[in-house]
N, C-alpha and C positions, 0 to 999 in steps of 0.2 A: 241686929239692925242698928245703924248709926244715924244720929241726927245729921241732916244735910247742911246745916249751918253751924257756925261756932256759937251763935248767940242763943238759939233755942227758945227765945221768948216769942210769944204770939202777938202779932200786930194789933194794936188798938189805938185809933186816932179819931180825929173829927170826921173822917170819912166812913167810919164803921169799925167793926172788929173782924179779925181773921180766924175766928174759931170755926171748926167744922160744924156744919148745920146752921150757921147764922143765916138769917133771911137776907136775900138779895133781890129786891123788887118782886118779880114773879117766880123766883126760884130759890133754891137752897144752896149755900156755899158748900161744895163737896171737896173741900181741901182745907189745909191749914196754912195760914200766912205766917212764916217765920221771919223775924227781923233779920235783915242782912244789908248793910250799907252797900251802895253801888260800888262795884269793883272788888267786892269780897269773894273769897272762894266759896264754891258750892261743892258738896261731897256726895258721892253715891251712897245711898242709905243701906244698900246691900249689894252683894256680888251678883252680876248679871250682864246681859248683853244690851248694848245700845240698839234699840229697835227703830227709833225714829228721832230725827231732829226736825222739829216743826216750828210753826209760827203761831203765836197765841191768838192773833187776830187776822182775819182775812183782809181787812182794810189797812193794815199797818204791818209791814214786813220787818220792822226793826225789833220787835219783841219775839224772843225765841223760847223754846222749851226743849228739854232732853227727856226722852222716854227710855226707861230701862226695864227689861223683862228678866225674870228668873227662868232659866231653862228647866224643863221638866216640872214646873209648878205654875199654876195659873195666876201669876201675880205680876202686875206692872206698877211702876211708879212714874209720875211725871213731875218734873221740876220746872216751873214756869218763871219767866223773867231771868233767864240764864243765857249768857253768851257762851256757847259750847266750846270746849277745848278737846272734845272727843269726836269720833266719827261713827256713823252708822255701822254696826257690826262689831265694834270694839267690845272686848271683854273688859269690864271694869270691876275692880275689887271694892269691897266695903270700905268706905273712907277715902277712896281715890277722888281727887279733884276732877270734876266733869265740866267745870266752867266757872265764870265769874258773874255775880249779880249785875243785872242791868238797872239803869236809872229809870224808874217808872214815872218820874215827875212830869215828863213831857206828854205822857198819855193821860195822866190823872192830875189832880190838883197837887201842887207842891206840899200841901198839908198831909197827903198820904205818905206814910213812912215807907221807905224802900224795904222790900221784902222778897222772899222766894215763896211762891205758892206751891205747896206740896200735896200731890194727890196719890192715893194708893187704890188700885182697883183689882178685883178678881176678874179673870178673863176666861174665855173658853173659845176653842177653834170654831165651834158652831154658833157662838153668840148667845148660847143658852146653857144654863147649868141646872141640873136637877137638884131639888131640895125637898126632901120628904115626899117624893113622888110627884111634886109639882114642878113645872118648868118656870124658871125665873130668868127674865131678861138680864143680861150681864150689866147693863147700865144701872141697875138697881143695887148692885153689889159693890158699893164704895166702902172702904175701910177708913176709920177715923185714926189718923196718925197720932192724935193727942192721947188716945187710949193706949195704942201700941207702944208709945214712947214714955208714957207716964207724965205728960206735961199738962 
């Protein structure tokens, strides 16, 4: 697995910090915010297929994400605040550029440092995975990129 940004540092500013599990009002931050200046390259963390090019917010179509899935393994990653340079269905190699970081200062305070939000999730075609005989909803199976990458 490769770091999706050259910088690899986790965002921490007056608006909060970007560590996995950090509190966010009524929820938990289920990703890691990696520093990446606007216009910087964003890389595929692993080999897979682009399964979705989406919008981060329903009320603002200027912020995008790239979703990559590993074929034959229940793993997807999403890279948010990325202007995609790939298309849905593309096979991407680990380390391949998938887009450029977007400037988030228009959405948030200029005090928030530009970053890429990186999520990794375990998926299942049924939406449920079995764990020790119990059914576990997929939404609960988020992986911490910080542990996986040792950051």
